[in-house]
N, C-alpha and C positions, 0 to 999 in steps of 0.2 A: 538492515540494510543499507547502506550510505553509498551517495554518487550522485552527479549532476543529473541533472533532467534528461530523457532522454536515454539514458544507459542500460535502461530495461530491468530496473530494479522491479516490476510488478510482475515482469516472467519471471524473474527467479524465486519471487514468492509462490508462484502459480507452480514451478517447479519442486520447489520444497513441500507443499501442499500434495500435489499428485505423485510423487515419489514417496509417501509416506503411509501408515497404515489409516491414516483419516482422509485418504484419497476418495472412499463413496460416500463422504458426508460434505456438507456445505462449504465454499470457499466463498466468503464474503470480502468485498472489498469495498472499504470504505475511503474515498477521498477527504482528507479532513480541511482543508483547503477550499473545496466545493461548497461547503454548507456554511452561512450564517451561525455565528455562535448561539444564536435563539433555537434553530433549528436542530444543531447537534446533539446535546441533548438528547432529546428526543427521538433523534433516527437511532443513536449508538445505544439507549437505554428501553426506550420505548415509553408509551405513556398509557396512562390510565382516561378513561373518558371524562371529561369534566377538570381534567389539570391546567387546562387552561382555555383559550376563547374559544380557538378552532379544534378543541379535541372532544370530536362527537362520539368516537368509539375508541376503544380499547386497542392499543397497537402494539404489536411486538418489536422491540428494536433489533438492530444488526448483529449485538452482540449474542440475543437470545437466539435468533434466527440459527447462526452460527455454531449451536452448541452440538459439541463432538467434532466438530471441523476447525476452521482456520480461519478465524480474523485477518485480514491483511488490512495496515492502517498505514495509508499512503498519507505521506507529509504529515507526519506525526509532530514535528513542530511547531503545526499552525495550531494545536488544540489547546485553546485556552487554558490560563492557569484553574480557572474556576471547574474544568471539567478533569484535570489532569489527576487530583486528588481521587475522584468517582473511579477513573481510568484504573489508578494503582490500587484500587480496593479489589478490581475485577483479577489483575496479574497475582496478587498475595493470596487474596481467601476464595476468589473464584466465584464471588456474589454481589449482589447490587438490587436496585429496587428501580421501578419504571418510575417517571416522573409521576409525580400525584398520586403515591402510594407507598405505604410502608411493608407490604409484605416482600421478604427476601425472597430472591430468585439464585440459584444455582446453575452454574455453565461450566461447561468440561469446554474449552477452546485453547487451540492456539492461536497466541498474539505474534504475529510477525508485522514489524513495523518499518518503512522506509522513510529517508529525509536526501534533502539536499543542502538541510542548513547544519552549521556545528552545531549539535547540541549541548557539547562542553563549554562552549560561548556560550549558549544562553543559559545553561546552569550559572556562569559567573555571574551574568547581567540579572540572573534573577527571573527569567523570562519562561526556565523549565525547571520542573522539581528534579533535584539531583536523584532520591530514591527512586522515582519513577524511571529513569534513564539507567539507574544501576538494575533494575527490573527487567528493561526492554535488552539491554544490551550484554545477554547472556551469552551469543554467541555472534560477534560482531562479522558480517559480510562486506566488501567493500566493492561495487562495480566500476571498474575505471572508466575514464573515458575512451570511446570508439579513438580517438586518434593515437590513445597508448598501446591499443591492440589490433594495429594493422592487419593483420595475420587474419582477422575475423572479415574483413571487407570482401574477397571473394566469394566465401561461403552466403553474406548478404545480398551480394550483386547476383548468386545464382537464384535466390530465394526470390527476392523481390522482382525478378527477371519470370521466375514460373508464376509470381501472384499475378502478375500483368498480364500473361497469356491466359491462365485461368478467367480474368476478370473481362477480357476483352475478347480473346480468340484468337487474336493475333497472335504468330510467330513470336517468342521470346528475343529480346536482341541479342546480337552476336557482340560480345567484347573482346577488344584485342589486347592484346598484353600490355599495349600503350596506355589503351583507356584504364584497364585496372592499374596498373602502375600510377596513372595519373591520380586514380579516386584513392589508392592507398596513402599519396603524398598531402592530399588534403586534410585541412585541420577538424572539419564536422563540427561546426560548431551548434549545437542542437543534439548531437549525437545520433542515433539511430532515429 
């Protein structure tokens, strides 16, 4: 899933998961850019006790926790090259090893990835593996920015007005036609 920040790529990933036969199984959201490289491998694949200094007990990784469900890899372009090969192996053979272990773990996960980066340019510069992009880009979806879909704005206004009412107990604001027209003309930097 590609698109600018704030366009709702994560919501689309949830719709894919919860509209599928995997809906009763886990949906695990992994934001690649939120974790330092040193922790990302352990978070994705888990680790064994003693694998590194603070590894006091075995930990199942997020990919293993998502078995039979969906893994949503947000900001996939932020995954360092050192982990791209291990992720490619999960996509190709559905198996991996925890950090510090040699036992192979098999998983059945759907992987949905999202980015606001141009992965093709990253492949050209050597920052992203071409074979990983090929495996991830099976069904490409693009979420256009809000400024390109002004017809969505009245529905979003109604939604956020209802949220405001639910959170505060105050009546939802009344939107005039002029106010709605002003919102549809706005450029919406940052999107929703």
